[in-house]
C-alpha atoms as a printed R data frame, in Angstrom:
    type eleno elety resid chain resno      x       y      z
1   ATOM     1    CA   MET     A     1 70.945 -14.384 34.991
2   ATOM     2    CA   ASP     A     2 72.126 -12.965 38.327
3   ATOM     3    CA   LYS     A     3 68.734 -11.334 38.873
4   ATOM     4    CA   LEU     A     4 66.915 -14.559 38.039
5   ATOM     5    CA   LEU     A     5 69.051 -16.577 40.443
6   ATOM     6    CA   ALA     A     6 68.566 -13.996 43.170
7   ATOM     7    CA   ALA     A     7 64.796 -14.125 42.635
8   ATOM     8    CA   ARG     A     8 64.863 -17.921 42.875
9   ATOM     9    CA   LEU     A     9 66.821 -17.711 46.125
10  ATOM    10    CA   TYR     A    10 64.250 -15.258 47.495
11  ATOM    11    CA   ALA     A    11 61.382 -17.553 46.418
12  ATOM    12    CA   ALA     A    12 63.027 -20.499 48.204
13  ATOM    13    CA   GLU     A    13 63.425 -18.355 51.330
14  ATOM    14    CA   VAL     A    14 59.749 -17.352 51.529
15  ATOM    15    CA   ARG     A    15 58.454 -20.749 50.298
16  ATOM    16    CA   PRO     A    16 60.975 -23.220 51.760
17  ATOM    17    CA   TYR     A    17 58.776 -26.267 51.077
18  ATOM    18    CA   LEU     A    18 59.161 -25.559 47.318
19  ATOM    19    CA   ALA     A    19 62.957 -25.163 47.427
20  ATOM    20    CA   GLY     A    20 63.653 -28.663 46.076
21  ATOM    21    CA   ALA     A    21 61.499 -27.996 43.019
22  ATOM    22    CA   LEU     A    22 62.805 -24.459 42.429
23  ATOM    23    CA   PHE     A    23 66.424 -25.600 42.359
24  ATOM    24    CA   ALA     A    24 65.589 -28.583 40.132
25  ATOM    25    CA   LEU     A    25 64.628 -26.249 37.260
26  ATOM    26    CA   HIS     A    26 67.236 -25.644 34.582
27  ATOM    27    CA   LEU     A    27 67.331 -22.065 33.251
28  ATOM    28    CA   VAL     A    28 67.328 -21.328 29.502
29  ATOM    29    CA   GLU     A    29 67.594 -17.738 28.237
30  ATOM    30    CA   ASP     A    30 65.482 -17.092 25.133
31  ATOM    31    CA   PRO     A    31 64.252 -13.688 23.861
32  ATOM    32    CA   SER     A    32 61.383 -15.333 21.932
33  ATOM    33    CA   VAL     A    33 59.623 -16.321 25.173
34  ATOM    34    CA   PRO     A    34 56.880 -13.791 26.084
35  ATOM    35    CA   THR     A    35 57.713 -13.797 29.808
36  ATOM    36    CA   MET     A    36 58.761 -16.990 31.611
37  ATOM    37    CA   ALA     A    37 57.637 -20.498 30.752
38  ATOM    38    CA   VAL     A    38 58.382 -24.126 31.560
39  ATOM    39    CA   ASP     A    39 58.285 -27.348 29.615
40  ATOM    40    CA   ALA     A    40 57.350 -30.805 30.844
41  ATOM    41    CA   TYR     A    41 61.036 -31.692 31.348
42  ATOM    42    CA   TRP     A    42 61.612 -29.061 34.023
43  ATOM    43    CA   ARG     A    43 63.391 -26.453 31.932
44  ATOM    44    CA   CYS     A    44 62.521 -22.830 32.665
45  ATOM    45    CA   TYR     A    45 62.704 -20.433 29.703
46  ATOM    46    CA   ALA     A    46 63.066 -16.716 30.466
47  ATOM    47    CA   SER     A    47 62.924 -13.584 28.326
48  ATOM    48    CA   PRO     A    48 65.812 -11.184 29.173
49  ATOM    49    CA   SER     A    49 63.595  -8.120 28.590
50  ATOM    50    CA   PHE     A    50 60.895  -9.477 30.913
51  ATOM    51    CA   VAL     A    51 63.455 -10.195 33.632
52  ATOM    52    CA   ALA     A    52 64.957  -6.711 33.279
53  ATOM    53    CA   ARG     A    53 61.640  -4.870 33.722
54  ATOM    54    CA   THR     A    54 60.185  -7.042 36.508
55  ATOM    55    CA   PRO     A    55 60.977  -6.263 40.183
56  ATOM    56    CA   LEU     A    56 62.911  -9.004 41.950
57  ATOM    57    CA   GLU     A    57 60.112  -9.859 44.419
58  ATOM    58    CA   GLU     A    58 57.568 -10.196 41.595
59  ATOM    59    CA   LEU     A    59 60.064 -12.312 39.675
60  ATOM    60    CA   ALA     A    60 60.174 -14.641 42.684
61  ATOM    61    CA   GLY     A    61 56.380 -14.950 42.392
62  ATOM    62    CA   VAL     A    62 56.759 -15.945 38.739
63  ATOM    63    CA   TRP     A    63 59.276 -18.617 39.760
64  ATOM    64    CA   VAL     A    64 56.766 -20.087 42.220
65  ATOM    65    CA   HIS     A    65 53.972 -19.851 39.669
66  ATOM    66    CA   GLU     A    66 55.900 -21.700 36.951
67  ATOM    67    CA   VAL     A    67 57.175 -24.474 39.184
68  ATOM    68    CA   SER     A    68 53.610 -24.944 40.479
69  ATOM    69    CA   HIS     A    69 52.505 -25.942 36.964
70  ATOM    70    CA   LEU     A    70 55.049 -28.750 36.957
71  ATOM    71    CA   LEU     A    71 54.409 -29.956 40.492
72  ATOM    72    CA   ARG     A    72 50.683 -30.152 39.833
73  ATOM    73    CA   ASP     A    73 51.204 -32.013 36.534
74  ATOM    74    CA   HIS     A    74 49.210 -29.491 34.524
75  ATOM    75    CA   HIS     A    75 50.756 -30.679 31.263
76  ATOM    76    CA   GLY     A    76 49.601 -34.272 31.843
77  ATOM    77    CA   ARG     A    77 46.174 -33.225 33.079
78  ATOM    78    CA   SER     A    78 45.707 -30.885 30.116
79  ATOM    79    CA   GLU     A    79 46.609 -33.656 27.696
80  ATOM    80    CA   ARG     A    80 44.026 -35.967 29.295
81  ATOM    81    CA   HIS     A    81 41.371 -33.240 29.204
82  ATOM    82    CA   ALA     A    82 42.113 -32.517 25.537
83  ATOM    83    CA   ARG     A    83 41.824 -36.216 24.616
84  ATOM    84    CA   GLU     A    84 38.624 -36.807 26.563
85  ATOM    85    CA   ASN     A    85 36.865 -33.642 25.369
86  ATOM    86    CA   GLY     A    86 38.292 -33.279 21.880
87  ATOM    87    CA   GLU     A    87 39.671 -29.817 22.651
88  ATOM    88    CA   GLN     A    88 42.688 -29.177 20.445
89  ATOM    89    CA   GLY     A    89 44.211 -26.104 18.852
90  ATOM    90    CA   PRO     A    90 45.725 -22.885 20.216
91  ATOM    91    CA   GLY     A    91 42.415 -21.513 21.539
92  ATOM    92    CA   ALA     A    92 41.661 -24.622 23.576
93  ATOM    93    CA   ARG     A    93 45.224 -24.738 24.917
94  ATOM    94    CA   LEU     A    94 45.057 -21.089 25.940
95  ATOM    95    CA   ARG     A    95 41.887 -21.871 27.870
96  ATOM    96    CA   GLN     A    96 43.649 -24.771 29.612
97  ATOM    97    CA   ASN     A    97 46.614 -22.519 30.446
98  ATOM    98    CA   ILE     A    98 44.267 -19.959 32.006
99  ATOM    99    CA   ALA     A    99 42.414 -22.638 34.010
100 ATOM   100    CA   ALA     A   100 45.748 -23.951 35.298
101 ATOM   101    CA   ASP     A   101 46.735 -20.385 36.291
102 ATOM   102    CA   LEU     A   102 43.440 -19.983 38.161
103 ATOM   103    CA   GLU     A   103 44.135 -23.138 40.172
104 ATOM   104    CA   ILE     A   104 47.552 -21.810 41.177
105 ATOM   105    CA   ASN     A   105 47.026 -18.088 41.651
106 ATOM   106    CA   ASP     A   106 44.230 -18.188 44.202
107 ATOM   107    CA   ASP     A   107 46.477 -18.968 47.175
108 ATOM   108    CA   ILE     A   108 50.213 -18.908 46.365
109 ATOM   109    CA   TYR     A   109 50.756 -15.158 46.806
110 ATOM   110    CA   GLY     A   110 51.025 -13.044 49.940
111 ATOM   111    CA   ASP     A   111 53.237 -13.646 52.996
112 ATOM   112    CA   GLY     A   112 56.302 -12.084 51.371
113 ATOM   113    CA   LEU     A   113 55.481 -13.067 47.800
114 ATOM   114    CA   PRO     A   114 53.791 -10.207 45.877
115 ATOM   115    CA   ARG     A   115 51.434 -11.055 43.045
116 ATOM   116    CA   PRO     A   116 53.034 -10.357 39.644
117 ATOM   117    CA   ALA     A   117 51.371  -7.701 37.510
118 ATOM   118    CA   GLY     A   118 48.689  -9.149 35.246
119 ATOM   119    CA   ALA     A   119 48.346 -12.479 37.080
120 ATOM   120    CA   VAL     A   120 44.881 -13.840 36.325
121 ATOM   121    CA   ARG     A   121 42.738 -14.720 39.381
122 ATOM   122    CA   PRO     A   122 39.386 -16.535 39.701
123 ATOM   123    CA   GLY     A   123 37.626 -13.378 40.903
124 ATOM   124    CA   MET     A   124 38.501 -11.601 37.648
125 ATOM   125    CA   LEU     A   125 36.300 -14.105 35.804
126 ATOM   126    CA   GLY     A   126 33.576 -14.261 38.450
127 ATOM   127    CA   LEU     A   127 34.689 -17.685 39.665
128 ATOM   128    CA   PRO     A   128 35.243 -18.969 43.223
129 ATOM   129    CA   ASP     A   129 38.667 -19.713 44.696
130 ATOM   130    CA   GLY     A   130 39.890 -23.170 45.604
131 ATOM   131    CA   LEU     A   131 38.829 -25.166 42.535
132 ATOM   132    CA   LEU     A   132 40.928 -27.454 40.363
133 ATOM   133    CA   MET     A   133 41.883 -26.768 36.763
134 ATOM   134    CA   GLU     A   134 39.296 -29.252 35.462
135 ATOM   135    CA   GLU     A   135 36.535 -27.563 37.488
136 ATOM   136    CA   TYR     A   136 37.467 -24.130 36.152
137 ATOM   137    CA   LEU     A   137 37.437 -25.496 32.594
138 ATOM   138    CA   ARG     A   138 33.793 -26.479 33.044
139 ATOM   139    CA   GLN     A   139 32.807 -23.032 34.298
140 ATOM   140    CA   PHE     A   140 34.324 -20.395 32.042
141 ATOM   141    CA   SER     A   141 34.875 -19.461 28.419
142 ATOM   142    CA   THR     A   142 37.517 -17.255 26.808
143 ATOM   143    CA   ALA     A   143 34.949 -15.744 24.435
144 ATOM   144    CA   GLY     A   144 35.303 -11.970 24.530
145 ATOM   145    CA   ARG     A   145 38.323 -12.165 26.824
146 ATOM   146    CA   THR     A   146 40.972 -13.513 24.440
147 ATOM   147    CA   PRO     A   147 42.612 -10.157 23.546
148 ATOM   148    CA   GLY     A   148 43.286  -9.410 27.193
149 ATOM   149    CA   LEU     A   149 44.517 -12.888 28.082
150 ATOM   150    CA   ALA     A   150 46.292 -14.078 24.927
151 ATOM   151    CA   TRP     A   151 49.688 -12.985 26.261
152 ATOM   152    CA   LEU     A   152 49.463 -15.649 28.973
153 ATOM   153    CA   ASP     A   153 51.871 -18.383 27.919
154 ATOM   154    CA   CYS     A   154 53.461 -20.631 30.530
155 ATOM   155    CA   GLY     A   155 54.729 -23.161 27.987
156 ATOM   156    CA   SER     A   156 53.989 -26.832 27.506
157 ATOM   157    CA   GLY     A   157 54.456 -27.372 31.235
158 ATOM   158    CA   ALA     A   158 51.051 -25.719 31.680
159 ATOM   159    CA   ASP     A   159 48.988 -27.089 28.799
160 ATOM   160    CA   GLY     A   160 50.967 -29.880 27.105
161 ATOM   161    CA   ARG     A   161 51.391 -28.098 23.732
162 ATOM   162    CA   ALA     A   162 55.016 -27.819 22.597
163 ATOM   163    CA   ARG     A   163 56.365 -24.325 21.825
164 ATOM   164    CA   PRO     A   164 58.910 -23.399 19.118
165 ATOM   165    CA   TRP     A   165 61.509 -22.315 21.683
166 ATOM   166    CA   GLU     A   166 61.427 -25.532 23.703
167 ATOM   167    CA   LEU     A   167 64.242 -28.075 23.532
168 ATOM   168    CA   GLY     A   168 61.916 -31.083 23.601
169 ATOM   169    CA   PRO     A   169 62.421 -34.549 25.097
170 ATOM   170    CA   ASP     A   170 65.837 -35.018 23.487
171 ATOM   171    CA   GLY     A   171 67.247 -31.650 24.531
172 ATOM   172    CA   SER     A   172 69.874 -31.200 27.194
173 ATOM   173    CA   HIS     A   173 69.303 -30.774 30.919
174 ATOM   174    CA   GLY     A   174 65.831 -32.314 30.942
175 ATOM   175    CA   LEU     A   175 64.678 -34.443 33.878
176 ATOM   176    CA   SER     A   176 63.591 -38.038 33.385
177 ATOM   177    CA   ARG     A   177 60.221 -39.258 34.642
178 ATOM   178    CA   GLN     A   178 61.881 -40.834 37.689
179 ATOM   179    CA   GLN     A   179 63.702 -37.612 38.509
180 ATOM   180    CA   ARG     A   180 60.515 -35.573 38.159
181 ATOM   181    CA   ASP     A   181 58.651 -37.945 40.477
182 ATOM   182    CA   ALA     A   182 61.505 -37.739 42.991
183 ATOM   183    CA   VAL     A   183 61.269 -33.933 43.040
184 ATOM   184    CA   ARG     A   184 57.501 -34.069 43.594
185 ATOM   185    CA   PHE     A   185 57.962 -36.598 46.378
186 ATOM   186    CA   ARG     A   186 60.491 -34.404 48.186
187 ATOM   187    CA   VAL     A   187 58.189 -31.380 47.961
188 ATOM   188    CA   ALA     A   188 55.190 -33.396 49.178
189 ATOM   189    CA   GLU     A   189 57.272 -34.613 52.140
190 ATOM   190    CA   ALA     A   190 58.341 -31.037 52.935
191 ATOM   191    CA   ILE     A   191 54.712 -29.854 52.939
192 ATOM   192    CA   SER     A   192 53.457 -32.800 54.988
193 ATOM   193    CA   GLY     A   193 56.281 -32.405 57.507
194 ATOM   194    CA   ARG     A   194 55.364 -28.767 58.238
195 ATOM   195    CA   PRO     A   195 51.687 -28.499 57.229
196 ATOM   196    CA   GLY     A   196 51.103 -25.128 58.916
197 ATOM   197    CA   ASP     A   197 53.537 -23.413 56.531
198 ATOM   198    CA   ALA     A   198 51.634 -24.208 53.303
199 ATOM   199    CA   PRO     A   199 48.254 -22.963 52.005
200 ATOM   200    CA   GLU     A   200 45.290 -25.303 51.808
201 ATOM   201    CA   GLY     A   201 45.768 -25.888 48.079
202 ATOM   202    CA   TRP     A   202 49.316 -27.151 48.590
203 ATOM   203    CA   ARG     A   203 48.314 -29.327 51.534
204 ATOM   204    CA   ARG     A   204 45.602 -30.920 49.442
205 ATOM   205    CA   TRP     A   205 48.108 -31.506 46.644
206 ATOM   206    CA   ALA     A   206 50.599 -33.118 49.040
207 ATOM   207    CA   ASP     A   207 47.901 -35.453 50.382
208 ATOM   208    CA   GLU     A   208 46.943 -36.601 46.888
209 ATOM   209    CA   ALA     A   209 50.268 -36.359 45.044
210 ATOM   210    CA   PHE     A   210 51.157 -40.017 45.509
211 ATOM   211    CA   HIS     A   211 47.661 -41.282 46.352
212 ATOM   212    CA   PRO     A   212 45.699 -39.953 43.362
213 ATOM   213    CA   PRO     A   213 41.930 -40.523 43.295
214 ATOM   214    CA   GLN     A   214 41.097 -43.621 41.297
215 ATOM   215    CA   PRO     A   215 38.829 -43.423 38.235
216 ATOM   216    CA   TRP     A   216 36.154 -45.392 40.078
217 ATOM   217    CA   ARG     A   217 33.567 -45.301 37.285
218 ATOM   218    CA   GLN     A   218 35.983 -47.028 34.917
219 ATOM   219    CA   LEU     A   219 36.981 -49.449 37.678
220 ATOM   220    CA   LEU     A   220 33.357 -50.290 38.476
221 ATOM   221    CA   GLY     A   221 32.527 -50.811 34.826
222 ATOM   222    CA   ALA     A   222 35.600 -53.000 34.353
223 ATOM   223    CA   ALA     A   223 34.695 -55.056 37.440
224 ATOM   224    CA   VAL     A   224 31.160 -55.648 36.136
225 ATOM   225    CA   ARG     A   225 32.412 -56.597 32.668
226 ATOM   226    CA   ALA     A   226 35.021 -58.942 34.157
227 ATOM   227    CA   ALA     A   227 32.411 -60.605 36.363
228 ATOM   228    CA   ALA     A   228 29.927 -60.910 33.506
229 ATOM   229    CA   GLY     A   229 32.584 -62.284 31.172
230 ATOM   230    CA   GLY     A   230 34.132 -64.772 33.600
231 ATOM   231    CA   PRO     A   231 33.932 -68.550 33.243
232 ATOM   232    CA   GLY     A   232 30.456 -69.839 34.025
233 ATOM   233    CA   ALA     A   233 28.696 -66.486 33.825
234 ATOM   234    CA   GLY     A   234 25.886 -66.660 31.296
235 ATOM   235    CA   GLU     A   235 26.692 -70.241 30.297
236 ATOM   236    CA   ASP     A   236 23.978 -72.879 29.908
237 ATOM   237    CA   HIS     A   237 23.458 -76.178 28.127
238 ATOM   238    CA   SER     A   238 21.459 -76.151 24.904
239 ATOM   239    CA   TYR     A   239 20.270 -78.817 22.452
240 ATOM   240    CA   ARG     A   240 20.111 -76.292 19.598
241 ATOM   241    CA   ARG     A   241 23.652 -77.278 18.712
242 ATOM   242    CA   PRO     A   242 24.583 -80.812 19.832
243 ATOM   243    CA   SER     A   243 27.893 -81.334 21.533
244 ATOM   244    CA   ARG     A   244 30.784 -82.614 19.425
245 ATOM   245    CA   ARG     A   245 31.187 -85.336 22.027
246 ATOM   246    CA   SER     A   246 27.906 -86.893 20.828
247 ATOM   247    CA   ALA     A   247 29.921 -88.689 18.148
248 ATOM   248    CA   GLY     A   248 31.573 -90.737 20.867
249 ATOM   249    CA   VAL     A   249 28.222 -91.874 22.318
250 ATOM   250    CA   PRO     A   250 26.160 -93.437 19.496
251 ATOM   251    CA   GLY     A   251 22.429 -92.996 19.874
252 ATOM   252    CA   VAL     A   252 22.741 -90.235 22.468
253 ATOM   253    CA   VAL     A   253 22.459 -86.508 21.760
254 ATOM   254    CA   LEU     A   254 24.490 -84.437 24.218
255 ATOM   255    CA   PRO     A   255 23.815 -80.715 24.725
256 ATOM   256    CA   SER     A   256 26.524 -78.180 24.060
257 ATOM   257    CA   LEU     A   257 27.539 -75.400 26.416
258 ATOM   258    CA   ARG     A   258 26.196 -72.156 24.991
259 ATOM   259    CA   ARG     A   259 27.231 -68.652 25.932
260 ATOM   260    CA   MET     A   260 24.171 -66.585 26.836
261 ATOM   261    CA   PRO     A   261 24.043 -62.837 27.596
262 ATOM   262    CA   PRO     A   262 24.790 -62.455 31.324
263 ATOM   263    CA   ARG     A   263 22.069 -61.200 33.673
264 ATOM   264    CA   VAL     A   264 22.917 -58.567 36.269
265 ATOM   265    CA   CYS     A   265 20.931 -57.686 39.390
266 ATOM   266    CA   VAL     A   266 21.750 -54.354 41.058
267 ATOM   267    CA   VAL     A   267 20.968 -54.152 44.785
268 ATOM   268    CA   ILE     A   268 20.835 -50.498 45.886
269 ATOM   269    CA   ASP     A   269 21.159 -49.659 49.577
270 ATOM   270    CA   THR     A   270 18.285 -47.261 50.377
271 ATOM   271    CA   SER     A   271 18.799 -47.140 54.142
272 ATOM   272    CA   GLY     A   272 18.762 -43.871 56.054
273 ATOM   273    CA   SER     A   273 22.567 -43.752 56.135
274 ATOM   274    CA   VAL     A   274 22.761 -43.323 52.350
275 ATOM   275    CA   SER     A   275 22.291 -39.734 51.160
276 ATOM   276    CA   ASP     A   276 20.060 -38.571 48.317
277 ATOM   277    CA   ALA     A   277 23.151 -37.598 46.334
278 ATOM   278    CA   GLU     A   278 24.526 -41.132 46.688
279 ATOM   279    CA   LEU     A   279 21.191 -42.620 45.603
280 ATOM   280    CA   GLY     A   280 21.282 -40.360 42.551
281 ATOM   281    CA   SER     A   281 24.804 -41.545 41.812
282 ATOM   282    CA   ALA     A   282 23.630 -45.151 42.200
283 ATOM   283    CA   LEU     A   283 20.916 -44.627 39.565
284 ATOM   284    CA   LEU     A   284 23.494 -43.215 37.166
285 ATOM   285    CA   GLU     A   285 25.632 -46.304 37.739
286 ATOM   286    CA   VAL     A   286 22.689 -48.578 36.929
287 ATOM   287    CA   ALA     A   287 22.547 -47.063 33.440
288 ATOM   288    CA   ALA     A   288 26.339 -47.421 33.128
289 ATOM   289    CA   ILE     A   289 26.117 -51.074 34.207
290 ATOM   290    CA   SER     A   290 23.603 -51.779 31.449
291 ATOM   291    CA   ARG     A   291 26.111 -50.371 28.944
292 ATOM   292    CA   ALA     A   292 28.890 -52.476 30.487
293 ATOM   293    CA   VAL     A   293 26.992 -55.677 29.619
294 ATOM   294    CA   GLY     A   294 26.275 -54.660 26.045
295 ATOM   295    CA   GLY     A   295 23.311 -52.315 26.427
296 ATOM   296    CA   ARG     A   296 20.737 -55.078 27.078
297 ATOM   297    CA   ARG     A   297 18.456 -53.271 29.527
298 ATOM   298    CA   ASP     A   298 16.192 -56.324 29.741
299 ATOM   299    CA   LEU     A   299 19.077 -58.244 31.337
300 ATOM   300    CA   VAL     A   300 19.553 -55.750 34.194
301 ATOM   301    CA   SER     A   301 17.186 -55.650 37.178
302 ATOM   302    CA   VAL     A   302 17.143 -53.342 40.204
303 ATOM   303    CA   ILE     A   303 16.279 -54.068 43.852
304 ATOM   304    CA   SER     A   304 15.976 -51.316 46.455
305 ATOM   305    CA   CYS     A   305 16.855 -52.608 49.897
306 ATOM   306    CA   ASP     A   306 17.133 -51.260 53.446
307 ATOM   307    CA   ALA     A   307 16.203 -53.836 56.101
308 ATOM   308    CA   ALA     A   308 13.813 -55.488 53.632
309 ATOM   309    CA   ALA     A   309 14.167 -55.998 49.924
310 ATOM   310    CA   GLY     A   310 11.773 -54.676 47.318
311 ATOM   311    CA   VAL     A   311 10.752 -56.279 44.065
312 ATOM   312    CA   ALA     A   312 13.329 -56.897 41.362
313 ATOM   313    CA   VAL     A   313 12.354 -54.422 38.628
314 ATOM   314    CA   PRO     A   314 13.745 -54.986 35.113
315 ATOM   315    CA   LEU     A   315 15.573 -51.907 33.929
316 ATOM   316    CA   CYS     A   316 13.708 -51.894 30.604
317 ATOM   317    CA   ARG     A   317 10.467 -51.195 32.536
318 ATOM   318    CA   ALA     A   318 11.984 -48.832 35.091
319 ATOM   319    CA   GLU     A   319 12.647 -45.517 33.393
320 ATOM   320    CA   ASN     A   320 11.595 -43.763 36.609
321 ATOM   321    CA   ILE     A   321 12.956 -46.099 39.256
322 ATOM   322    CA   GLU     A   322 11.514 -45.409 42.679
323 ATOM   323    CA   LEU     A   323 14.005 -46.262 45.424
324 ATOM   324    CA   VAL     A   324 11.987 -47.114 48.517
325 ATOM   325    CA   GLY     A   325 13.613 -47.291 51.938
326 ATOM   326    CA   GLY     A   326 15.058 -45.060 54.611
327 ATOM   327    CA   GLY     A   327 15.201 -47.466 57.552
328 ATOM   328    CA   GLY     A   328 17.931 -49.764 58.803
329 ATOM   329    CA   THR     A   329 20.301 -51.735 56.626
330 ATOM   330    CA   ASP     A   330 20.439 -55.454 55.941
331 ATOM   331    CA   LEU     A   331 21.567 -56.281 52.433
332 ATOM   332    CA   ARG     A   332 21.253 -59.993 53.147
333 ATOM   333    CA   SER     A   333 17.569 -59.698 52.236
334 ATOM   334    CA   GLY     A   334 18.569 -57.974 49.007
335 ATOM   335    CA   PHE     A   335 20.957 -60.781 48.084
336 ATOM   336    CA   ALA     A   336 18.302 -63.386 48.933
337 ATOM   337    CA   ARG     A   337 15.700 -61.576 46.804
338 ATOM   338    CA   ALA     A   338 18.137 -61.362 43.892
339 ATOM   339    CA   LEU     A   339 18.876 -65.085 44.046
340 ATOM   340    CA   ARG     A   340 15.135 -65.905 44.070
341 ATOM   341    CA   SER     A   341 14.724 -64.097 40.758
342 ATOM   342    CA   ARG     A   342 14.025 -66.251 37.731
343 ATOM   343    CA   PRO     A   343 16.128 -66.555 35.745
344 ATOM   344    CA   ARG     A   344 18.793 -66.241 38.393
345 ATOM   345    CA   PRO     A   345 21.356 -63.456 37.829
346 ATOM   346    CA   ASP     A   346 24.917 -64.223 36.782
347 ATOM   347    CA   VAL     A   347 26.250 -61.128 38.573
348 ATOM   348    CA   ILE     A   348 25.012 -59.230 41.644
349 ATOM   349    CA   VAL     A   349 26.166 -55.620 42.004
350 ATOM   350    CA   ALA     A   350 25.582 -54.086 45.455
351 ATOM   351    CA   LEU     A   351 25.802 -50.281 45.769
352 ATOM   352    CA   THR     A   352 26.052 -49.526 49.492
353 ATOM   353    CA   ASP     A   353 27.807 -47.585 52.231
354 ATOM   354    CA   GLY     A   354 28.880 -50.878 53.831
355 ATOM   355    CA   GLN     A   355 26.953 -50.347 57.098
356 ATOM   356    CA   THR     A   356 25.265 -53.734 56.753
357 ATOM   357    CA   PRO     A   357 25.588 -57.421 57.635
358 ATOM   358    CA   TRP     A   358 26.761 -59.522 54.717
359 ATOM   359    CA   PRO     A   359 25.640 -62.999 53.625
360 ATOM   360    CA   SER     A   360 27.467 -65.702 55.571
361 ATOM   361    CA   ALA     A   361 27.868 -67.879 52.474
362 ATOM   362    CA   GLN     A   362 29.156 -66.921 49.049
363 ATOM   363    CA   PRO     A   363 26.302 -66.547 46.524
364 ATOM   364    CA   PRO     A   364 26.343 -68.947 43.570
365 ATOM   365    CA   CYS     A   365 27.174 -66.055 41.238
366 ATOM   366    CA   ARG     A   366 29.809 -63.375 40.942
367 ATOM   367    CA   THR     A   367 29.500 -60.318 43.197
368 ATOM   368    CA   VAL     A   368 30.702 -56.734 42.803
369 ATOM   369    CA   VAL     A   369 30.337 -54.208 45.644
370 ATOM   370    CA   GLY     A   370 30.372 -50.464 44.930
371 ATOM   371    CA   LEU     A   371 31.230 -48.906 48.290
372 ATOM   372    CA   PHE     A   372 30.237 -45.320 49.129
373 ATOM   373    CA   PRO     A   373 32.897 -43.589 51.261
374 ATOM   374    CA   ARG     A   374 32.450 -43.642 55.022
375 ATOM   375    CA   PRO     A   375 34.690 -43.036 58.068
376 ATOM   376    CA   ALA     A   376 36.547 -46.073 59.371
377 ATOM   377    CA   HIS     A   377 34.420 -46.057 62.549
378 ATOM   378    CA   ALA     A   378 30.760 -45.334 61.897
379 ATOM   379    CA   ALA     A   379 28.733 -43.752 64.661
380 ATOM   380    CA   ASN     A   380 26.027 -45.843 66.326
381 ATOM   381    CA   GLU     A   381 23.768 -44.434 69.016
382 ATOM   382    CA   ASP     A   382 23.341 -47.784 70.769
383 ATOM   383    CA   ASP     A   383 26.945 -48.928 70.522
384 ATOM   384    CA   PRO     A   384 29.678 -46.244 70.239
385 ATOM   385    CA   ASP     A   385 32.290 -48.950 69.624
386 ATOM   386    CA   TYR     A   386 30.407 -50.368 66.646
387 ATOM   387    CA   VAL     A   387 32.579 -51.075 63.609
388 ATOM   388    CA   PRO     A   388 30.791 -52.268 60.450
389 ATOM   389    CA   ASP     A   389 31.830 -55.515 58.824
390 ATOM   390    CA   THR     A   390 34.041 -55.177 55.796
391 ATOM   391    CA   PRO     A   391 32.756 -56.645 52.527
392 ATOM   392    CA   PRO     A   392 33.461 -60.385 52.297
393 ATOM   393    CA   PRO     A   393 36.559 -61.589 50.432
394 ATOM   394    CA   TRP     A   394 34.504 -63.256 47.714
395 ATOM   395    CA   ALA     A   395 33.221 -59.871 46.509
396 ATOM   396    CA   ARG     A   396 35.103 -57.565 44.152
397 ATOM   397    CA   VAL     A   397 35.075 -54.192 45.961
398 ATOM   398    CA   VAL     A   398 35.312 -50.830 44.146
399 ATOM   399    CA   PRO     A   399 35.373 -47.671 46.341
400 ATOM   400    CA   ILE     A   400 32.970 -45.086 44.865
401 ATOM   401    CA   GLY     A   401 33.943 -41.404 44.855
C-alpha cells in the first residue's frame, strides 16, 4: 500500500492536472486482479504481486492509465458500442479494452512518466496515433493476437463488463454519478487553465468533456419526423368519408379531414462554398429522410440550388442524383421552387452552410435546416466584415457534423 500511494503521489507530481482524479480513486487490494484495474464507480483494484514487481515510476504510469479510462468514460462508450453493434462476450470486451488502451497510450507517457512494460500502442498494430476508441474499433481485429493481449484487463471501467472481484454499485466507497461528474469537471478546468501542460489528446478531451458532440443524424431525423407529424402536415379534406358533423346539417355532405402521407422537399445547397464531402453527406441524408417519413421515396423530392434552383426531382426516379451548381448562394430560389411544386410539400428540408439570404416570409409549411459547420465570420473577398444571416426563427435548425 505504501508503494502504491507513493506512486500515486509521483503521478500527481508529474501530471498535476490529473491530481483531482488520482486522489478520488479508492484503493482495493485483491490478489485475483491480474495487474491493476478500475470499475465504473472509481475504485482501483491492485494485485499485491504486480505492485511488488513493478518499479515505482512505471506504477505511476499505470495509475495515470487507469484513471484515464474513467475520465474518458470508456465504460459508458463501450456499453453504447456493444449495444449498437451487437458485440457482446469476453472476446468483444477484450477488443474494446484494447481499443480504449490505444486511445490512452499514444500520448500520456514521457516527460517523467515511463511507459509500463507491455503497454499496447497503436504502432504495434499498424495503426496511427491520435484516434478515438471507436475509430480504433473500426480498424483492427484481435484475430491472431489474442494470446499476446489476453492478459490486458483494466476492469469494467475500461469496457463496461463487470469482473468477479469488483464490489459493484452497492459496494462501499463508490462515487455517485454527481461525484464522478464533479471530478471530471475539476480535471477539465485544470487542463483548460494551463493548456500548455497537457498533451493534445487531453486538451481535446477537456474541450469536449462537458460539450459533447450531438448525435446530429438522430436529431435531424427526429426534426423531420416531428415536422412531418405536426398538426396540419399532410392533412387534407376528403369526401371518401363524410364528416360526422354532416348529421347536424341535413341535406349537406361535409368532407372529413384525412391524414395523408406528408411530402418532403429537400433543398441542397450546391454553391461553391459547400465541399464535395458535404454534398456526399447531403445525399446520404436524403436517403435517411425518406426513411424518416416511412420509406415512401415517391413523397420525397430533391432540388439542387446555388443562386438558381434546379428542377424538383422525385427521389424514386433519382437513384443517381446529379447535384448541379458551384456558383453563388441564394436559397430563396430553392424555397420558391419547392413551393411551386404540385402537390406542394408539407415539409422543406434545407441542407446548407448558411452562407445565403433567407426568405423574408415564413413558408406555408414546416421548415428544417441542416447546417454544415462554418466559422462565425465567413470570409468574403468584397466585404471582409461580411457576416452571414442566421437561419430564421421559424426554421428548426440542426447543426450537421
